[in-house]
C-alpha positions in Angstrom: 11.7 -45.2 -39.3 14.1 -48.1 -39.8 17.5 -47.0 -40.8 19.7 -49.0 -43.2 23.2 -49.5 -41.9 25.7 -47.3 -43.8 27.9 -50.4 -44.6 25.0 -51.8 -46.7 24.7 -48.7 -48.8 25.8 -49.6 -52.4 28.2 -47.5 -54.4 27.0 -46.0 -57.7 28.8 -48.7 -59.6 27.1 -51.4 -57.6 23.7 -49.8 -58.1 24.2 -49.7 -61.8 25.2 -53.4 -61.8 22.2 -54.2 -59.7 19.9 -52.3 -62.0 21.4 -54.1 -65.0 21.0 -57.5 -63.3 17.4 -56.7 -62.5 16.6 -55.5 -66.0 18.3 -58.6 -67.4 16.0 -60.8 -65.3 12.8 -58.9 -66.0 13.5 -58.9 -69.8 14.7 -62.6 -69.7 17.8 -61.6 -71.6 19.6 -64.8 -70.6 17.1 -66.8 -72.7 17.6 -64.9 -76.0 20.4 -62.3 -75.8 22.9 -62.1 -77.4 22.9 -65.5 -79.2 19.6 -65.1 -81.1 20.2 -61.5 -82.4 23.8 -62.5 -83.4 22.6 -65.7 -85.2 20.0 -63.6 -87.1 22.6 -61.0 -88.0 25.2 -63.6 -89.1 22.5 -65.4 -91.2 21.6 -62.2 -92.9 25.3 -61.4 -93.6 25.6 -64.9 -95.2 22.5 -64.4 -97.3 23.8 -60.9 -98.5 27.1 -62.4 -99.4 25.5 -65.1 -101.5 23.2 -62.5 -103.2 26.2 -60.2 -103.8 28.2 -63.0 -105.5 25.2 -64.5 -107.4 25.5 -62.3 -110.6 29.1 -63.3 -111.1 28.3 -66.9 -110.3 25.9 -67.0 -113.2 28.7 -66.2 -115.6 30.9 -68.9 -114.2 28.5 -71.8 -114.8 28.9 -71.8 -118.6 32.7 -71.9 -118.1 32.5 -74.8 -115.7 30.3 -76.7 -118.1 33.1 -76.6 -120.6 35.7 -77.8 -118.1 37.5 -80.9 -119.3 39.7 -83.3 -117.4 43.5 -82.8 -117.8 46.7 -84.3 -116.5 47.9 -81.4 -114.4 46.6 -78.3 -112.7 48.6 -76.0 -114.9 46.5 -77.1 -117.9 43.2 -76.7 -116.2 41.2 -73.4 -116.5 39.7 -74.1 -113.1 41.5 -71.4 -111.1 40.4 -68.6 -113.5 36.9 -69.9 -113.6 36.4 -69.8 -109.8 37.4 -66.2 -109.1 34.2 -65.2 -107.3 33.3 -68.5 -105.7 35.0 -67.7 -102.3 32.5 -65.0 -101.4 29.6 -67.3 -102.1 31.2 -70.1 -100.1 31.7 -67.8 -97.2 28.1 -66.9 -97.3 27.0 -70.5 -97.3 29.2 -71.4 -94.3 28.0 -68.3 -92.4 24.5 -69.5 -92.8 25.5 -72.8 -91.3 27.4 -71.1 -88.5 24.4 -68.9 -87.7 22.6 -72.2 -86.7 25.5 -73.0 -84.3 25.3 -69.6 -82.7 21.8 -70.3 -81.6 23.3 -72.9 -79.2 26.0 -70.5 -78.0 28.6 -72.7 -79.6 32.2 -71.7 -79.1 33.2 -73.4 -82.3 30.6 -71.5 -84.4 31.7 -68.3 -82.8 35.3 -68.9 -83.7 34.6 -69.9 -87.3 32.2 -66.9 -87.7 34.8 -64.5 -86.3 37.3 -65.8 -88.9 34.9 -65.7 -91.8 33.5 -62.3 -90.9 37.1 -60.9 -90.8 37.9 -62.6 -94.1 34.8 -61.2 -95.7 35.5 -57.7 -94.4 39.1 -57.9 -95.8 37.7 -59.2 -99.2 35.2 -56.3 -99.3 37.8 -53.7 -98.6 40.1 -55.3 -101.2 37.3 -55.1 -103.8 35.8 -51.7 -103.0 38.7 -50.0 -101.1 37.8 -47.6 -98.3 34.4 -46.8 -99.8 32.4 -48.1 -96.9 29.0 -49.3 -98.2 26.2 -50.4 -96.0 27.1 -54.1 -96.5 30.7 -53.4 -95.4 29.6 -51.4 -92.3 27.1 -54.2 -91.4 30.0 -56.7 -91.6 32.2 -54.6 -89.4 29.5 -54.2 -86.8 29.0 -58.0 -86.6 32.7 -58.4 -86.2 32.8 -56.0 -83.3 29.8 -57.6 -81.7 31.3 -61.0 -81.9 34.4 -59.7 -80.0 32.2 -57.9 -77.4 30.0 -60.9 -76.7 32.7 -63.6 -76.8 32.1 -64.7 -73.3 28.4 -65.6 -74.1 29.5 -68.3 -76.6 31.3 -70.9 -74.6 29.3 -74.0 -75.1 30.9 -77.2 -76.5 27.7 -78.9 -77.6 26.9 -82.0 -79.6 25.0 -79.9 -82.1 28.1 -77.7 -82.7 30.3 -80.8 -83.1 27.8 -82.4 -85.5 27.7 -79.2 -87.5 31.5 -79.1 -87.7 31.6 -82.7 -88.8 29.0 -82.2 -91.5 30.7 -79.1 -92.9 34.2 -80.6 -92.8 33.1 -83.8 -94.6 31.1 -81.9 -97.2 34.0 -79.6 -97.9 36.5 -82.5 -98.1 34.1 -84.4 -100.4 33.7 -81.4 -102.7 37.5 -81.0 -102.9 38.1 -84.7 -103.6 35.4 -85.0 -106.3 36.3 -81.8 -108.1 40.0 -82.5 -107.9 39.5 -86.1 -109.2 37.5 -84.8 -112.1 39.9 -82.0 -113.0 42.9 -84.3 -113.0 40.9 -87.2 -114.5 43.2 -87.6 -117.5 46.1 -88.4 -115.0 44.3 -91.6 -113.9 44.1 -95.1 -115.4 41.5 -95.6 -116.6 40.8 -91.8 -117.0 38.0 -90.2 -114.9 35.7 -88.6 -117.4 32.6 -87.8 -115.4 31.5 -86.7 -111.9 30.0 -90.1 -111.0 33.4 -91.8 -111.5 35.0 -88.9 -109.6 32.6 -89.4 -106.7 33.2 -93.1 -106.6 37.0 -92.7 -106.6 36.8 -90.0 -103.8 34.7 -92.2 -101.5 36.8 -95.3 -102.1 40.0 -93.4 -101.5 38.9 -91.5 -98.4 37.5 -94.7 -96.8 41.0 -96.3 -97.4 39.3 -99.2 -99.2 41.3 -98.8 -102.4 40.0 -101.4 -104.8 42.7 -100.5 -107.3 40.3 -100.3 -110.3 41.3 -96.6 -110.8 45.0 -95.8 -110.3 46.7 -92.4 -110.4 49.5 -92.3 -113.1 50.6 -88.6 -113.4 52.6 -86.9 -110.7 49.9 -84.3 -110.0 47.3 -87.1 -109.6 49.5 -89.0 -107.2 50.1 -85.9 -105.0 46.4 -85.2 -105.1 45.5 -88.7 -103.9 48.1 -88.3 -101.1 46.4 -85.1 -100.0 42.9 -86.5 -99.9 44.1 -89.6 -97.9 45.8 -87.4 -95.3 42.9 -84.9 -95.2 40.4 -87.8 -95.0 42.0 -89.4 -92.0 42.4 -86.1 -90.3 38.9 -84.8 -91.0 37.1 -88.1 -90.0 39.2 -88.4 -86.8 38.5 -84.7 -85.9 34.8 -85.0 -86.7 34.4 -88.0 -84.5 36.2 -86.3 -81.6 34.1 -83.1 -82.1 30.9 -85.1 -81.5 32.1 -87.5 -78.8 34.2 -85.1 -76.7 31.2 -82.8 -75.8 29.2 -85.8 -74.8 31.9 -87.1 -72.5 32.7 -83.6 -71.1 29.0 -82.9 -70.3 28.7 -86.3 -68.6 31.8 -85.8 -66.5 30.8 -82.3 -65.6 27.4 -83.4 -64.4 29.0 -86.1 -62.3 31.7 -84.0 -60.7 30.0 -80.5 -60.5 26.4 -81.4 -60.2 25.5 -79.4 -63.4 26.7 -77.7 -66.5 29.3 -75.0 -66.4 27.8 -71.5 -66.5 29.1 -68.0 -66.2 27.8 -65.8 -63.4 28.1 -62.0 -63.2 26.3 -59.3 -61.2 24.4 -61.7 -59.0 24.1 -62.6 -55.3 25.8 -65.7 -54.0 24.0 -67.4 -51.2 26.0 -70.1 -49.4 23.8 -72.3 -47.2 20.9 -74.7 -47.0 18.6 -73.6 -44.2 15.5 -71.5 -43.7 17.4 -68.2 -43.7 19.0 -69.1 -47.0 15.7 -70.2 -48.5 13.8 -67.0 -47.4 16.7 -64.8 -48.6 16.7 -66.6 -52.0 12.9 -66.2 -52.4 13.1 -62.5 -51.5 15.9 -61.7 -53.9 14.2 -63.7 -56.8 10.9 -61.9 -56.0 12.8 -58.6 -56.8 14.1 -60.1 -60.1 17.7 -60.2 -58.8 20.0 -62.9 -60.1 20.9 -65.3 -57.4 23.0 -68.4 -57.1 22.9 -70.9 -54.2 26.1 -72.8 -53.4 25.7 -75.8 -51.2 28.1 -78.6 -50.3 25.7 -81.4 -51.4 22.5 -81.5 -53.5 19.5 -80.7 -51.2 17.0 -83.5 -50.5 14.1 -81.1 -51.2 15.3 -78.7 -53.8 14.0 -75.2 -53.0 15.8 -73.3 -55.8 15.6 -73.5 -59.6 18.0 -75.8 -61.3 19.9 -73.0 -63.0 20.4 -71.3 -59.6 22.0 -74.3 -57.9 25.7 -75.1 -57.7 27.3 -77.9 -55.6 30.7 -77.4 -54.2 32.9 -76.5 -51.2 32.5 -72.7 -50.6 35.8 -72.5 -48.8 37.6 -73.6 -51.9 38.9 -70.6 -53.9 38.4 -72.4 -57.3 34.8 -73.2 -56.4 34.1 -69.6 -55.5 35.7 -68.5 -58.8 33.4 -70.9 -60.7 30.5 -69.4 -58.7 31.4 -66.0 -59.9 32.4 -64.6 -56.5 34.8 -62.2 -58.2 31.8 -60.6 -60.1 29.1 -60.9 -57.5 27.2 -58.0 -56.0 27.1 -59.8 -52.6 28.4 -63.0 -50.9 26.1 -64.2 -48.2 27.6 -66.9 -45.9 24.4 -68.2 -44.2 25.4 -71.6 -43.0 24.4 -72.9 -39.5 27.9 -73.2 -38.2 29.6 -69.9 -37.5 33.2 -71.2 -38.1 32.2 -72.3 -41.6 30.8 -68.8 -42.3 34.1 -67.3 -41.1 36.1 -69.5 -43.4 33.9 -68.5 -46.4 34.3 -64.8 -45.6 38.1 -65.3 -45.4 38.1 -67.0 -48.8 36.0 -64.2 -50.3 38.4 -61.6 -48.9 41.4 -63.6 -50.4 39.7 -63.3 -53.8 39.3 -59.6 -53.3 35.6 -59.9 -54.1 34.2 -56.5 -54.8 30.6 -57.3 -53.5 29.4 -56.9 -49.9 30.1 -59.9 -47.6 27.4 -61.0 -45.2 27.8 -63.6 -42.5 25.2 -65.2 -40.3 26.0 -65.8 -36.6 24.2 -68.2 -34.3 26.2 -67.7 -31.2 26.6 -64.1 -29.8 30.2 -64.8 -28.6 31.3 -65.2 -32.2 30.1 -61.7 -33.2 33.5 -60.1 -32.4 35.5 -62.7 -34.3 33.5 -62.2 -37.5 33.9 -58.5 -37.2 37.7 -59.0 -37.0 37.9 -61.1 -40.2 36.3 -58.2 -42.1 32.7 -59.2 -42.8 30.8 -56.1 -44.1 27.7 -57.2 -42.3 26.9 -59.7 -39.6 23.3 -60.9 -39.3 22.3 -62.6 -36.1 18.5 -63.5 -36.1 18.9 -65.9 -33.1 20.5 -63.2 -31.0 17.8 -60.7 -32.1 15.1 -63.1 -30.9 16.6 -63.3 -27.5 17.0 -59.5 -27.3 13.4 -58.9 -28.4 12.1 -61.3 -25.9 14.1 -59.7 -23.1 12.9 -56.2 -24.2 9.3 -57.4 -24.2 9.5 -59.0 -20.8 11.3 -56.0 -19.3 8.8 -53.5 -20.8 11.4 -51.6 -22.9 10.3 -49.6 -25.9 11.0 -51.2 -29.3 12.4 -48.7 -31.8 13.4 -49.4 -35.4 17.0 -48.3 -35.0 17.5 -50.4 -32.0 16.1 -53.5 -33.7 18.2 -53.0 -36.8 21.3 -52.5 -34.7 20.5 -55.8 -32.9 19.8 -57.7 -36.0 22.7 -56.4 -38.1 26.1 -56.0 -36.5 28.3 -54.1 -39.0 32.1 -54.2 -38.8 32.2 -50.4 -38.5 30.2 -50.6 -35.2 32.6 -53.2 -33.9 35.5 -50.9 -34.8 34.0 -48.0 -32.9 33.4 -50.3 -29.9 
């Protein structure tokens, strides 16, 4: 029976991580978890918030219908009429943010976290410590957002567009409603929503025809606010859409792919037959695997999501490849000195996973033992040994073959 070297026996923690990684691959969790469940939960939370505020909103509409333009905010009954609107607005924005969570948007995650916290505070303020099902559901979503924060790190064009649309709609609503409420403070007065919409668009676009002019102090301060907010929102909205496009393009040019987060995986470093066969064997067992090569291979033998281009001796590249969270780091390049430098870099990062190095020349075995490789694999050396054993008529035993193929650092220490 072939004996597995003791150095390759995994600890209980590593076995649990390997089981979790395998289960994640079998269930295709990376394709739908946690962003899809979180998006559905946040969407449901937004819908419940709207339904919860709907009865009170029905009583507000008659009061809004009687709202008349005034010269100052102190004379407008608007603030008392809009007492229950914030909860409904939070619900609407949460529905929009749920769409952004589907794309793992960092922006949507941040806004959802703030809104979920605000809604929880609002519910506790209204109902005290009487935790209803709605309040508990809100608290669970808030905790889940914090737990899965690392899964929402994309800066996408979709999220930027969503931010731009929401910001412009909110600013437009503020400008139109404010212009109508303070309509008596303009010359000529703004007496209907169509005129308020016209004035808001003309002012935010900085055209300023001058046909409607603010006269009262409150109206002038209001116009100043929408000019400043308009410039800020439009500039921020444009950058929210353009910056992800530029970042994605630069990332593809410099790194050979998009930025991803790797955990509980095996990191294979090399582009040869040994690396290819090891990759296929690990993937056949549903184990997450990342291949790190110095340049894109001519004939790509791994999946796009399993490829990363970079210098494996660079500590920053190893960090991006998740070496600090890998179950194993396999230095399988053809040149022994390169494998030695990779193992040294992994040791400098204090990588918790097993380190494996391939050796082509038997005289480099002892050197790789000294730098601390957990396991040294030497298939070429094994081939020569097997051939010599066959020609000399020696008996081939499993333990002998394993000891020839794998040279563990513990064996080197005993020698």
